[in-house]
C-alpha beads as a LAMMPS data file, in Angstrom:
LAMMPS data file: protein, C-alpha beads

214 atoms
213 bonds

1 atom types
1 bond types

-500.0 500.0 xlo xhi
-500.0 500.0 ylo yhi
-500.0 500.0 zlo zhi

Masses

1 110.0

Atoms # bond

1 1 1 7.451 -27.756 -6.721
2 1 1 5.212 -26.291 -9.435
3 1 1 4.740 -22.530 -9.249
4 1 1 1.149 -21.384 -9.591
5 1 1 0.527 -17.675 -9.869
6 1 1 -2.785 -15.838 -9.686
7 1 1 -3.219 -12.470 -11.391
8 1 1 -6.310 -10.525 -10.339
9 1 1 -7.020 -7.259 -12.143
10 1 1 -10.104 -5.812 -13.803
11 1 1 -8.092 -4.653 -16.840
12 1 1 -7.317 -7.392 -19.347
13 1 1 -4.249 -5.572 -20.694
14 1 1 -2.694 -5.583 -17.219
15 1 1 -3.383 -9.295 -16.787
16 1 1 -1.933 -10.056 -20.215
17 1 1 1.155 -7.909 -19.662
18 1 1 1.937 -9.479 -16.299
19 1 1 1.360 -12.972 -17.691
20 1 1 3.862 -12.334 -20.468
21 1 1 6.476 -11.011 -18.043
22 1 1 5.961 -13.973 -15.706
23 1 1 6.267 -16.458 -18.567
24 1 1 9.608 -14.921 -19.535
25 1 1 10.861 -15.251 -15.972
26 1 1 9.284 -18.604 -15.193
27 1 1 8.438 -20.458 -18.426
28 1 1 6.991 -23.440 -16.545
29 1 1 4.831 -21.467 -14.124
30 1 1 1.079 -21.967 -14.262
31 1 1 -0.662 -18.587 -14.482
32 1 1 -4.359 -18.077 -13.753
33 1 1 -6.227 -14.829 -14.393
34 1 1 -9.372 -13.387 -12.792
35 1 1 -11.030 -10.004 -13.189
36 1 1 -12.616 -9.189 -9.811
37 1 1 -12.723 -10.097 -6.118
38 1 1 -15.678 -12.445 -6.569
39 1 1 -13.583 -14.573 -8.925
40 1 1 -10.641 -14.383 -6.505
41 1 1 -12.776 -15.778 -3.686
42 1 1 -14.093 -18.520 -5.960
43 1 1 -10.765 -19.679 -7.377
44 1 1 -8.942 -19.840 -4.029
45 1 1 -11.552 -22.326 -2.831
46 1 1 -10.396 -24.716 -5.535
47 1 1 -6.723 -23.996 -6.155
48 1 1 -3.539 -23.215 -4.241
49 1 1 -1.109 -20.558 -5.452
50 1 1 2.510 -19.740 -4.711
51 1 1 1.834 -16.076 -5.423
52 1 1 -1.319 -13.982 -5.749
53 1 1 -0.969 -10.598 -7.467
54 1 1 -3.950 -8.414 -6.635
55 1 1 -5.106 -5.008 -7.782
56 1 1 -6.659 -2.983 -4.960
57 1 1 -9.500 -1.372 -6.883
58 1 1 -11.516 -4.240 -8.310
59 1 1 -15.305 -4.692 -8.244
60 1 1 -17.365 -7.246 -6.306
61 1 1 -15.470 -7.269 -3.018
62 1 1 -12.490 -5.690 -1.317
63 1 1 -8.824 -6.361 -0.769
64 1 1 -8.976 -6.897 2.983
65 1 1 -11.526 -9.709 2.710
66 1 1 -9.575 -11.381 -0.089
67 1 1 -6.278 -11.106 1.784
68 1 1 -7.790 -12.564 4.935
69 1 1 -9.375 -15.449 3.015
70 1 1 -6.099 -16.290 1.267
71 1 1 -3.962 -16.102 4.409
72 1 1 -6.362 -18.181 6.504
73 1 1 -6.744 -20.959 3.925
74 1 1 -3.204 -20.878 2.503
75 1 1 -0.736 -19.222 4.911
76 1 1 2.168 -20.020 2.574
77 1 1 0.658 -18.113 -0.354
78 1 1 2.392 -14.774 -0.879
79 1 1 0.284 -11.758 -1.794
80 1 1 1.649 -8.833 -3.786
81 1 1 -0.384 -5.689 -4.434
82 1 1 -0.057 -4.310 -7.967
83 1 1 -1.729 -0.927 -7.856
84 1 1 -1.791 2.586 -9.282
85 1 1 -2.413 4.039 -5.825
86 1 1 0.271 6.287 -4.352
87 1 1 2.934 4.035 -2.857
88 1 1 3.971 6.644 -0.277
89 1 1 0.397 6.832 1.009
90 1 1 -0.748 3.229 0.916
91 1 1 2.102 0.700 0.752
92 1 1 3.001 0.658 4.449
93 1 1 -0.660 0.429 5.457
94 1 1 -1.314 -2.661 3.327
95 1 1 1.969 -4.334 4.247
96 1 1 1.041 -3.954 7.905
97 1 1 -2.341 -5.447 7.048
98 1 1 -0.579 -8.633 5.931
99 1 1 0.378 -8.198 2.280
100 1 1 3.855 -9.443 1.361
101 1 1 4.673 -6.911 -1.321
102 1 1 3.577 -3.676 -2.990
103 1 1 4.424 -2.718 -6.570
104 1 1 3.247 0.408 -8.379
105 1 1 1.778 -0.053 -11.858
106 1 1 3.990 2.700 -13.242
107 1 1 7.086 0.620 -12.492
108 1 1 9.362 -0.233 -15.391
109 1 1 9.756 -3.806 -16.604
110 1 1 13.107 -4.197 -14.842
111 1 1 11.520 -3.238 -11.516
112 1 1 8.575 -5.560 -12.162
113 1 1 10.994 -8.391 -12.973
114 1 1 12.945 -7.781 -9.768
115 1 1 9.781 -7.602 -7.687
116 1 1 8.402 -10.850 -9.116
117 1 1 11.678 -12.708 -8.595
118 1 1 11.906 -11.520 -5.004
119 1 1 8.301 -12.461 -4.323
120 1 1 8.760 -15.942 -5.790
121 1 1 12.200 -16.636 -4.332
122 1 1 12.092 -14.739 -1.036
123 1 1 8.387 -14.132 -0.477
124 1 1 8.793 -10.399 0.047
125 1 1 9.181 -7.202 -1.965
126 1 1 9.096 -3.485 -1.207
127 1 1 10.850 -0.470 -2.642
128 1 1 13.652 1.253 -0.754
129 1 1 11.299 4.148 -0.026
130 1 1 8.788 1.817 1.632
131 1 1 11.549 0.140 3.648
132 1 1 12.601 3.570 4.894
133 1 1 9.002 4.380 5.827
134 1 1 8.672 1.173 7.847
135 1 1 11.905 1.919 9.716
136 1 1 10.772 5.515 10.309
137 1 1 7.421 4.337 11.712
138 1 1 9.087 1.798 13.988
139 1 1 11.496 4.333 15.448
140 1 1 8.865 7.006 15.958
141 1 1 6.394 4.675 17.654
142 1 1 8.841 4.405 20.540
143 1 1 8.114 8.069 21.295
144 1 1 4.399 7.974 20.421
145 1 1 3.045 7.514 23.991
146 1 1 4.601 10.864 24.953
147 1 1 4.081 12.653 21.657
148 1 1 1.475 11.289 19.201
149 1 1 2.843 13.562 16.484
150 1 1 5.776 11.155 16.272
151 1 1 3.381 8.781 14.516
152 1 1 3.265 11.080 11.500
153 1 1 5.581 10.666 8.546
154 1 1 7.640 13.643 7.392
155 1 1 5.113 14.417 4.646
156 1 1 2.160 14.055 7.012
157 1 1 3.871 16.344 9.488
158 1 1 4.489 18.926 6.781
159 1 1 0.832 18.927 5.775
160 1 1 -0.338 18.950 9.403
161 1 1 1.820 22.012 10.064
162 1 1 0.279 23.781 7.078
163 1 1 -3.237 22.930 8.271
164 1 1 -2.413 24.274 11.721
165 1 1 -1.097 27.463 10.078
166 1 1 -4.497 27.939 8.433
167 1 1 -3.674 26.930 4.867
168 1 1 -6.657 25.705 2.869
169 1 1 -6.426 22.374 0.987
170 1 1 -6.077 24.219 -2.328
171 1 1 -3.181 26.273 -0.952
172 1 1 -1.447 23.137 0.330
173 1 1 -2.069 21.415 -3.001
174 1 1 -0.542 24.275 -4.991
175 1 1 2.366 24.780 -2.598
176 1 1 3.406 21.111 -2.537
177 1 1 2.464 20.428 -6.172
178 1 1 0.122 17.564 -5.312
179 1 1 -3.529 16.888 -6.137
180 1 1 -6.216 18.225 -3.833
181 1 1 -7.500 14.663 -3.426
182 1 1 -4.050 13.642 -2.153
183 1 1 -4.180 16.417 0.450
184 1 1 -7.570 15.083 1.533
185 1 1 -6.141 11.569 1.843
186 1 1 -3.239 12.844 3.944
187 1 1 -5.669 14.762 6.164
188 1 1 -7.711 11.603 6.763
189 1 1 -4.569 9.641 7.652
190 1 1 -3.372 12.361 10.034
191 1 1 -6.729 12.458 11.808
192 1 1 -6.827 8.647 11.962
193 1 1 -3.323 8.368 13.443
194 1 1 -3.973 11.082 16.022
195 1 1 -7.518 9.894 16.755
196 1 1 -9.013 13.346 16.177
197 1 1 -11.923 14.744 14.179
198 1 1 -11.102 18.381 13.485
199 1 1 -8.450 21.021 12.816
200 1 1 -9.012 22.666 16.258
201 1 1 -8.100 19.331 17.885
202 1 1 -4.968 19.194 15.731
203 1 1 -4.040 22.717 16.816
204 1 1 -4.438 21.714 20.470
205 1 1 -2.037 18.803 20.006
206 1 1 0.527 21.067 18.320
207 1 1 0.175 23.687 21.046
208 1 1 0.445 21.100 23.823
209 1 1 3.679 19.707 22.411
210 1 1 4.930 23.174 21.461
211 1 1 5.846 22.085 17.954
212 1 1 7.978 24.459 15.929
213 1 1 10.093 24.119 12.798
214 1 1 13.653 24.170 14.068

Bonds

1 1 1 2
2 1 2 3
3 1 3 4
4 1 4 5
5 1 5 6
6 1 6 7
7 1 7 8
8 1 8 9
9 1 9 10
10 1 10 11
11 1 11 12
12 1 12 13
13 1 13 14
14 1 14 15
15 1 15 16
16 1 16 17
17 1 17 18
18 1 18 19
19 1 19 20
20 1 20 21
21 1 21 22
22 1 22 23
23 1 23 24
24 1 24 25
25 1 25 26
26 1 26 27
27 1 27 28
28 1 28 29
29 1 29 30
30 1 30 31
31 1 31 32
32 1 32 33
33 1 33 34
34 1 34 35
35 1 35 36
36 1 36 37
37 1 37 38
38 1 38 39
39 1 39 40
40 1 40 41
41 1 41 42
42 1 42 43
43 1 43 44
44 1 44 45
45 1 45 46
46 1 46 47
47 1 47 48
48 1 48 49
49 1 49 50
50 1 50 51
51 1 51 52
52 1 52 53
53 1 53 54
54 1 54 55
55 1 55 56
56 1 56 57
57 1 57 58
58 1 58 59
59 1 59 60
60 1 60 61
61 1 61 62
62 1 62 63
63 1 63 64
64 1 64 65
65 1 65 66
66 1 66 67
67 1 67 68
68 1 68 69
69 1 69 70
70 1 70 71
71 1 71 72
72 1 72 73
73 1 73 74
74 1 74 75
75 1 75 76
76 1 76 77
77 1 77 78
78 1 78 79
79 1 79 80
80 1 80 81
81 1 81 82
82 1 82 83
83 1 83 84
84 1 84 85
85 1 85 86
86 1 86 87
87 1 87 88
88 1 88 89
89 1 89 90
90 1 90 91
91 1 91 92
92 1 92 93
93 1 93 94
94 1 94 95
95 1 95 96
96 1 96 97
97 1 97 98
98 1 98 99
99 1 99 100
100 1 100 101
101 1 101 102
102 1 102 103
103 1 103 104
104 1 104 105
105 1 105 106
106 1 106 107
107 1 107 108
108 1 108 109
109 1 109 110
110 1 110 111
111 1 111 112
112 1 112 113
113 1 113 114
114 1 114 115
115 1 115 116
116 1 116 117
117 1 117 118
118 1 118 119
119 1 119 120
120 1 120 121
121 1 121 122
122 1 122 123
123 1 123 124
124 1 124 125
125 1 125 126
126 1 126 127
127 1 127 128
128 1 128 129
129 1 129 130
130 1 130 131
131 1 131 132
132 1 132 133
133 1 133 134
134 1 134 135
135 1 135 136
136 1 136 137
137 1 137 138
138 1 138 139
139 1 139 140
140 1 140 141
141 1 141 142
142 1 142 143
143 1 143 144
144 1 144 145
145 1 145 146
146 1 146 147
147 1 147 148
148 1 148 149
149 1 149 150
150 1 150 151
151 1 151 152
152 1 152 153
153 1 153 154
154 1 154 155
155 1 155 156
156 1 156 157
157 1 157 158
158 1 158 159
159 1 159 160
160 1 160 161
161 1 161 162
162 1 162 163
163 1 163 164
164 1 164 165
165 1 165 166
166 1 166 167
167 1 167 168
168 1 168 169
169 1 169 170
170 1 170 171
171 1 171 172
172 1 172 173
173 1 173 174
174 1 174 175
175 1 175 176
176 1 176 177
177 1 177 178
178 1 178 179
179 1 179 180
180 1 180 181
181 1 181 182
182 1 182 183
183 1 183 184
184 1 184 185
185 1 185 186
186 1 186 187
187 1 187 188
188 1 188 189
189 1 189 190
190 1 190 191
191 1 191 192
192 1 192 193
193 1 193 194
194 1 194 195
195 1 195 196
196 1 196 197
197 1 197 198
198 1 198 199
199 1 199 200
200 1 200 201
201 1 201 202
202 1 202 203
203 1 203 204
204 1 204 205
205 1 205 206
206 1 206 207
207 1 207 208
208 1 208 209
209 1 209 210
210 1 210 211
211 1 211 212
212 1 212 213
213 1 213 214
């Protein structure tokens, strides 16, 4: 069966680089390139692909709509995200949304090769860190009805504890050596998971469950 691969990224150098790597791995594969979500939606109406490699941050649409359109029309098509977004923050979320793989753009060529081979041969790829996160989430959800804080990852819990202690975002950023925008993203995820809107609500949850660092 002929392998057809779609590369969707708004940077031509990324499309070219991936195409070259794919051609080394699969010389007979047919590779198509598009530069935004509008072109993704157009091309999937006309062609079927074994693998679609999508950047998250492209103009003229969004990933969720594109993923849904691909999976509804071609359930067998595998979708791998190729993104510069923080894997620890976003990979699990998009995999749960229905993506089949997540690969960071800073990955070396050997990692990219391995990811592409796994996606084409097995239909699935994730780093060991993401696998661990999925296992962690699954185990903790068993306790979530009694303690919603179990829904938080170790990093989220660390940041939540610092927020409860009164640390400002800048203090958390400096202490953990991460960008302030990353702290803001973590805060949004914590609030979303716990279904709260404010720090006082977070403090109430911590007090109710008598959380301490032991």
